[in-house]
PyMOL commands that place a pseudoatom at each C-alpha (Angstrom):
pseudoatom trace, name=CA, resn=MET, resi=1, chain=A, elem=C, hetatm=0, pos=[117.822, 99.643, 113.661]
pseudoatom trace, name=CA, resn=ASP, resi=2, chain=A, elem=C, hetatm=0, pos=[114.790, 98.228, 115.077]
pseudoatom trace, name=CA, resn=ASN, resi=3, chain=A, elem=C, hetatm=0, pos=[112.056, 100.454, 116.449]
pseudoatom trace, name=CA, resn=PRO, resi=4, chain=A, elem=C, hetatm=0, pos=[112.556, 100.328, 120.283]
pseudoatom trace, name=CA, resn=THR, resi=5, chain=A, elem=C, hetatm=0, pos=[108.925, 99.808, 120.822]
pseudoatom trace, name=CA, resn=GLN, resi=6, chain=A, elem=C, hetatm=0, pos=[109.089, 96.608, 118.464]
pseudoatom trace, name=CA, resn=GLU, resi=7, chain=A, elem=C, hetatm=0, pos=[112.225, 95.420, 120.583]
pseudoatom trace, name=CA, resn=VAL, resi=8, chain=A, elem=C, hetatm=0, pos=[109.932, 95.251, 123.621]
pseudoatom trace, name=CA, resn=MET, resi=9, chain=A, elem=C, hetatm=0, pos=[108.051, 92.517, 121.920]
pseudoatom trace, name=CA, resn=ASP, resi=10, chain=A, elem=C, hetatm=0, pos=[111.123, 90.614, 120.626]
pseudoatom trace, name=CA, resn=LYS, resi=11, chain=A, elem=C, hetatm=0, pos=[112.373, 88.970, 123.783]
pseudoatom trace, name=CA, resn=PRO, resi=12, chain=A, elem=C, hetatm=0, pos=[108.868, 87.390, 124.974]
pseudoatom trace, name=CA, resn=ALA, resi=13, chain=A, elem=C, hetatm=0, pos=[107.918, 86.610, 121.592]
pseudoatom trace, name=CA, resn=HIS, resi=14, chain=A, elem=C, hetatm=0, pos=[111.338, 84.745, 121.022]
pseudoatom trace, name=CA, resn=ILE, resi=15, chain=A, elem=C, hetatm=0, pos=[110.929, 82.768, 124.314]
pseudoatom trace, name=CA, resn=LEU, resi=16, chain=A, elem=C, hetatm=0, pos=[107.469, 81.792, 123.395]
pseudoatom trace, name=CA, resn=ALA, resi=17, chain=A, elem=C, hetatm=0, pos=[108.525, 80.687, 119.787]
pseudoatom trace, name=CA, resn=LYS, resi=18, chain=A, elem=C, hetatm=0, pos=[111.084, 78.197, 121.442]
pseudoatom trace, name=CA, resn=GLN, resi=19, chain=A, elem=C, hetatm=0, pos=[108.379, 76.894, 124.008]
pseudoatom trace, name=CA, resn=HIS, resi=20, chain=A, elem=C, hetatm=0, pos=[105.446, 76.777, 121.401]
pseudoatom trace, name=CA, resn=ILE, resi=21, chain=A, elem=C, hetatm=0, pos=[106.880, 74.805, 118.402]
pseudoatom trace, name=CA, resn=GLU, resi=22, chain=A, elem=C, hetatm=0, pos=[103.468, 74.279, 117.199]
pseudoatom trace, name=CA, resn=THR, resi=23, chain=A, elem=C, hetatm=0, pos=[103.113, 77.775, 116.181]
pseudoatom trace, name=CA, resn=ARG, resi=24, chain=A, elem=C, hetatm=0, pos=[105.173, 79.931, 113.648]
pseudoatom trace, name=CA, resn=PHE, resi=25, chain=A, elem=C, hetatm=0, pos=[106.363, 83.286, 114.917]
pseudoatom trace, name=CA, resn=VAL, resi=26, chain=A, elem=C, hetatm=0, pos=[107.532, 85.514, 112.085]
pseudoatom trace, name=CA, resn=LYS, resi=27, chain=A, elem=C, hetatm=0, pos=[108.887, 89.073, 112.625]
pseudoatom trace, name=CA, resn=ILE, resi=28, chain=A, elem=C, hetatm=0, pos=[108.691, 91.792, 109.893]
pseudoatom trace, name=CA, resn=GLN, resi=29, chain=A, elem=C, hetatm=0, pos=[109.941, 95.151, 110.071]
pseudoatom trace, name=CA, resn=ALA, resi=30, chain=A, elem=C, hetatm=0, pos=[106.848, 97.181, 109.051]
pseudoatom trace, name=CA, resn=GLU, resi=31, chain=A, elem=C, hetatm=0, pos=[108.743, 100.395, 107.867]
pseudoatom trace, name=CA, resn=LYS, resi=32, chain=A, elem=C, hetatm=0, pos=[110.736, 98.238, 105.636]
pseudoatom trace, name=CA, resn=SER, resi=33, chain=A, elem=C, hetatm=0, pos=[107.764, 96.100, 104.333]
pseudoatom trace, name=CA, resn=PRO, resi=34, chain=A, elem=C, hetatm=0, pos=[105.171, 98.693, 103.588]
pseudoatom trace, name=CA, resn=PHE, resi=35, chain=A, elem=C, hetatm=0, pos=[103.309, 96.254, 101.152]
pseudoatom trace, name=CA, resn=LEU, resi=36, chain=A, elem=C, hetatm=0, pos=[103.091, 93.445, 103.698]
pseudoatom trace, name=CA, resn=ALA, resi=37, chain=A, elem=C, hetatm=0, pos=[102.156, 95.835, 106.576]
pseudoatom trace, name=CA, resn=GLU, resi=38, chain=A, elem=C, hetatm=0, pos=[99.455, 97.368, 104.504]
pseudoatom trace, name=CA, resn=LYS, resi=39, chain=A, elem=C, hetatm=0, pos=[98.071, 93.832, 103.511]
pseudoatom trace, name=CA, resn=LEU, resi=40, chain=A, elem=C, hetatm=0, pos=[98.173, 92.879, 107.257]
pseudoatom trace, name=CA, resn=LYS, resi=41, chain=A, elem=C, hetatm=0, pos=[96.480, 96.259, 108.236]
pseudoatom trace, name=CA, resn=ILE, resi=42, chain=A, elem=C, hetatm=0, pos=[99.472, 97.134, 110.594]
pseudoatom trace, name=CA, resn=VAL, resi=43, chain=A, elem=C, hetatm=0, pos=[99.252, 100.886, 111.473]
pseudoatom trace, name=CA, resn=VAL, resi=44, chain=A, elem=C, hetatm=0, pos=[100.376, 100.823, 114.995]
pseudoatom trace, name=CA, resn=LEU, resi=45, chain=A, elem=C, hetatm=0, pos=[103.527, 99.462, 116.386]
pseudoatom trace, name=CA, resn=PRO, resi=46, chain=A, elem=C, hetatm=0, pos=[103.942, 96.912, 117.714]
pseudoatom trace, name=CA, resn=THR, resi=47, chain=A, elem=C, hetatm=0, pos=[101.197, 94.959, 116.298]
pseudoatom trace, name=CA, resn=LEU, resi=48, chain=A, elem=C, hetatm=0, pos=[100.836, 91.109, 116.396]
pseudoatom trace, name=CA, resn=ALA, resi=49, chain=A, elem=C, hetatm=0, pos=[98.791, 89.747, 113.502]
pseudoatom trace, name=CA, resn=LEU, resi=50, chain=A, elem=C, hetatm=0, pos=[97.482, 86.404, 114.539]
pseudoatom trace, name=CA, resn=ILE, resi=51, chain=A, elem=C, hetatm=0, pos=[96.866, 84.322, 111.602]
pseudoatom trace, name=CA, resn=LYS, resi=52, chain=A, elem=C, hetatm=0, pos=[95.219, 81.007, 111.565]
pseudoatom trace, name=CA, resn=ASN, resi=53, chain=A, elem=C, hetatm=0, pos=[94.545, 79.010, 108.255]
pseudoatom trace, name=CA, resn=THR, resi=54, chain=A, elem=C, hetatm=0, pos=[96.132, 81.603, 106.320]
pseudoatom trace, name=CA, resn=LYS, resi=55, chain=A, elem=C, hetatm=0, pos=[93.805, 84.515, 107.393]
pseudoatom trace, name=CA, resn=VAL, resi=56, chain=A, elem=C, hetatm=0, pos=[94.309, 87.217, 110.058]
pseudoatom trace, name=CA, resn=ASP, resi=57, chain=A, elem=C, hetatm=0, pos=[92.162, 85.982, 112.848]
pseudoatom trace, name=CA, resn=ASP, resi=58, chain=A, elem=C, hetatm=0, pos=[92.922, 88.612, 115.552]
pseudoatom trace, name=CA, resn=TYR, resi=59, chain=A, elem=C, hetatm=0, pos=[95.447, 91.228, 116.527]
pseudoatom trace, name=CA, resn=VAL, resi=60, chain=A, elem=C, hetatm=0, pos=[97.289, 92.385, 119.475]
pseudoatom trace, name=CA, resn=VAL, resi=61, chain=A, elem=C, hetatm=0, pos=[97.759, 96.126, 118.982]
pseudoatom trace, name=CA, resn=GLY, resi=62, chain=A, elem=C, hetatm=0, pos=[100.158, 98.033, 121.153]
pseudoatom trace, name=CA, resn=PHE, resi=63, chain=A, elem=C, hetatm=0, pos=[100.296, 97.116, 124.903]
pseudoatom trace, name=CA, resn=ASN, resi=64, chain=A, elem=C, hetatm=0, pos=[96.747, 97.579, 125.974]
pseudoatom trace, name=CA, resn=GLU, resi=65, chain=A, elem=C, hetatm=0, pos=[95.967, 93.774, 126.113]
pseudoatom trace, name=CA, resn=LEU, resi=66, chain=A, elem=C, hetatm=0, pos=[99.053, 93.087, 127.750]
pseudoatom trace, name=CA, resn=GLY, resi=67, chain=A, elem=C, hetatm=0, pos=[98.601, 95.347, 131.006]
pseudoatom trace, name=CA, resn=GLY, resi=68, chain=A, elem=C, hetatm=0, pos=[98.933, 98.672, 129.219]
pseudoatom trace, name=CA, resn=ARG, resi=69, chain=A, elem=C, hetatm=0, pos=[102.664, 98.702, 129.860]
pseudoatom trace, name=CA, resn=ASP, resi=70, chain=A, elem=C, hetatm=0, pos=[105.586, 97.891, 127.787]
pseudoatom trace, name=CA, resn=ASP, resi=71, chain=A, elem=C, hetatm=0, pos=[107.251, 95.904, 130.623]
pseudoatom trace, name=CA, resn=PHE, resi=72, chain=A, elem=C, hetatm=0, pos=[104.562, 93.191, 130.443]
pseudoatom trace, name=CA, resn=SER, resi=73, chain=A, elem=C, hetatm=0, pos=[105.583, 89.685, 131.168]
pseudoatom trace, name=CA, resn=THR, resi=74, chain=A, elem=C, hetatm=0, pos=[106.055, 86.812, 128.998]
pseudoatom trace, name=CA, resn=GLU, resi=75, chain=A, elem=C, hetatm=0, pos=[103.215, 85.108, 130.668]
pseudoatom trace, name=CA, resn=ASP, resi=76, chain=A, elem=C, hetatm=0, pos=[100.882, 88.002, 129.840]
pseudoatom trace, name=CA, resn=LEU, resi=77, chain=A, elem=C, hetatm=0, pos=[101.673, 87.538, 126.166]
pseudoatom trace, name=CA, resn=GLU, resi=78, chain=A, elem=C, hetatm=0, pos=[101.339, 83.793, 126.355]
pseudoatom trace, name=CA, resn=GLU, resi=79, chain=A, elem=C, hetatm=0, pos=[97.915, 84.122, 127.920]
pseudoatom trace, name=CA, resn=ARG, resi=80, chain=A, elem=C, hetatm=0, pos=[96.841, 86.620, 125.246]
pseudoatom trace, name=CA, resn=LEU, resi=81, chain=A, elem=C, hetatm=0, pos=[98.060, 84.133, 122.579]
pseudoatom trace, name=CA, resn=ALA, resi=82, chain=A, elem=C, hetatm=0, pos=[96.411, 81.278, 124.092]
pseudoatom trace, name=CA, resn=ARG, resi=83, chain=A, elem=C, hetatm=0, pos=[93.026, 83.175, 124.274]
pseudoatom trace, name=CA, resn=ALA, resi=84, chain=A, elem=C, hetatm=0, pos=[93.315, 83.718, 120.445]
pseudoatom trace, name=CA, resn=GLN, resi=85, chain=A, elem=C, hetatm=0, pos=[93.985, 79.888, 120.316]
pseudoatom trace, name=CA, resn=VAL, resi=86, chain=A, elem=C, hetatm=0, pos=[97.252, 80.323, 118.204]
pseudoatom trace, name=CA, resn=ILE, resi=87, chain=A, elem=C, hetatm=0, pos=[99.181, 78.516, 120.952]
pseudoatom trace, name=CA, resn=HIS, resi=88, chain=A, elem=C, hetatm=0, pos=[98.502, 75.365, 122.928]
pseudoatom trace, name=CA, resn=TYR, resi=89, chain=A, elem=C, hetatm=0, pos=[98.049, 76.545, 126.685]
pseudoatom trace, name=CA, resn=GLU, resi=90, chain=A, elem=C, hetatm=0, pos=[96.996, 74.652, 129.760]
pseudoatom trace, name=CA, resn=GLY, resi=91, chain=A, elem=C, hetatm=0, pos=[96.336, 77.372, 132.091]
pseudoatom trace, name=CA, resn=GLU, resi=92, chain=A, elem=C, hetatm=0, pos=[99.940, 77.517, 133.594]
pseudoatom trace, name=CA, resn=SER, resi=93, chain=A, elem=C, hetatm=0, pos=[102.607, 79.379, 131.630]
pseudoatom trace, name=CA, resn=SER, resi=94, chain=A, elem=C, hetatm=0, pos=[105.223, 77.010, 129.908]
pseudoatom trace, name=CA, resn=SER, resi=95, chain=A, elem=C, hetatm=0, pos=[108.041, 78.959, 131.672]
pseudoatom trace, name=CA, resn=HIS, resi=96, chain=A, elem=C, hetatm=0, pos=[106.513, 78.459, 135.010]
pseudoatom trace, name=CA, resn=LYS, resi=97, chain=A, elem=C, hetatm=0, pos=[106.032, 74.811, 134.236]
pseudoatom trace, name=CA, resn=VAL, resi=98, chain=A, elem=C, hetatm=0, pos=[109.714, 74.548, 133.332]
pseudoatom trace, name=CA, resn=LYS, resi=99, chain=A, elem=C, hetatm=0, pos=[110.781, 76.114, 136.569]
pseudoatom trace, name=CA, resn=SER, resi=100, chain=A, elem=C, hetatm=0, pos=[108.411, 73.921, 138.582]
pseudoatom trace, name=CA, resn=MET, resi=101, chain=A, elem=C, hetatm=0, pos=[109.621, 70.796, 136.853]
pseudoatom trace, name=CA, resn=THR, resi=102, chain=A, elem=C, hetatm=0, pos=[113.352, 71.971, 137.722]
pseudoatom trace, name=CA, resn=GLN, resi=103, chain=A, elem=C, hetatm=0, pos=[112.442, 72.595, 141.323]
pseudoatom trace, name=CA, resn=ALA, resi=104, chain=A, elem=C, hetatm=0, pos=[110.588, 69.172, 141.506]
pseudoatom trace, name=CA, resn=ARG, resi=105, chain=A, elem=C, hetatm=0, pos=[113.761, 67.333, 140.354]
pseudoatom trace, name=CA, resn=ARG, resi=106, chain=A, elem=C, hetatm=0, pos=[115.767, 69.271, 142.818]
pseudoatom trace, name=CA, resn=SER, resi=107, chain=A, elem=C, hetatm=0, pos=[113.551, 68.427, 145.536]
pseudoatom trace, name=CA, resn=VAL, resi=108, chain=A, elem=C, hetatm=0, pos=[113.530, 64.722, 144.764]
pseudoatom trace, name=CA, resn=ARG, resi=109, chain=A, elem=C, hetatm=0, pos=[117.540, 64.783, 144.361]
pseudoatom trace, name=CA, resn=GLN, resi=110, chain=A, elem=C, hetatm=0, pos=[117.711, 66.448, 147.807]
pseudoatom trace, name=CA, resn=SER, resi=111, chain=A, elem=C, hetatm=0, pos=[115.408, 64.108, 149.545]
pseudoatom trace, name=CA, resn=ALA, resi=112, chain=A, elem=C, hetatm=0, pos=[117.157, 61.137, 148.021]
pseudoatom trace, name=CA, resn=ASN, resi=113, chain=A, elem=C, hetatm=0, pos=[120.542, 62.668, 149.104]
pseudoatom trace, name=CA, resn=SER, resi=114, chain=A, elem=C, hetatm=0, pos=[119.374, 63.312, 152.658]
pseudoatom trace, name=CA, resn=ASP, resi=115, chain=A, elem=C, hetatm=0, pos=[117.935, 59.807, 152.963]
pseudoatom trace, name=CA, resn=SER, resi=116, chain=A, elem=C, hetatm=0, pos=[121.345, 58.299, 151.980]
pseudoatom trace, name=CA, resn=ASP, resi=117, chain=A, elem=C, hetatm=0, pos=[123.121, 60.607, 154.408]
pseudoatom trace, name=CA, resn=SER, resi=118, chain=A, elem=C, hetatm=0, pos=[121.095, 59.452, 157.414]
pseudoatom trace, name=CA, resn=GLU, resi=119, chain=A, elem=C, hetatm=0, pos=[121.846, 55.868, 156.815]
for i in range(1, 119): cmd.bond("trace and resi %d" % i, "trace and resi %d" % (i + 1))
show_as sticks, trace
zoom trace
């Protein structure tokens, strides 16, 4: 069974993996992969090893950089990964953009429907 601390990272990482296809997200269970965990210098769980060009470039260790709480938002993680330049990020979270686009489409449909009703 997964470590509960690791599971906190799973959902936001899974969401971001779907939204940022330019980046490969790989999960390992450090307890079951001691050789790899040692190579990546993972000693605290959870740890994200941010790898660029086959080398570890940065780490997100624990929750300190994500607001210091285990109930951090997907946007917090997205912003942190963007600062490390491992995902493409334009200043507004991808999940927020999707919601905005959906709301914009609804507004256009609603205004089109209201115009046709008034005629």
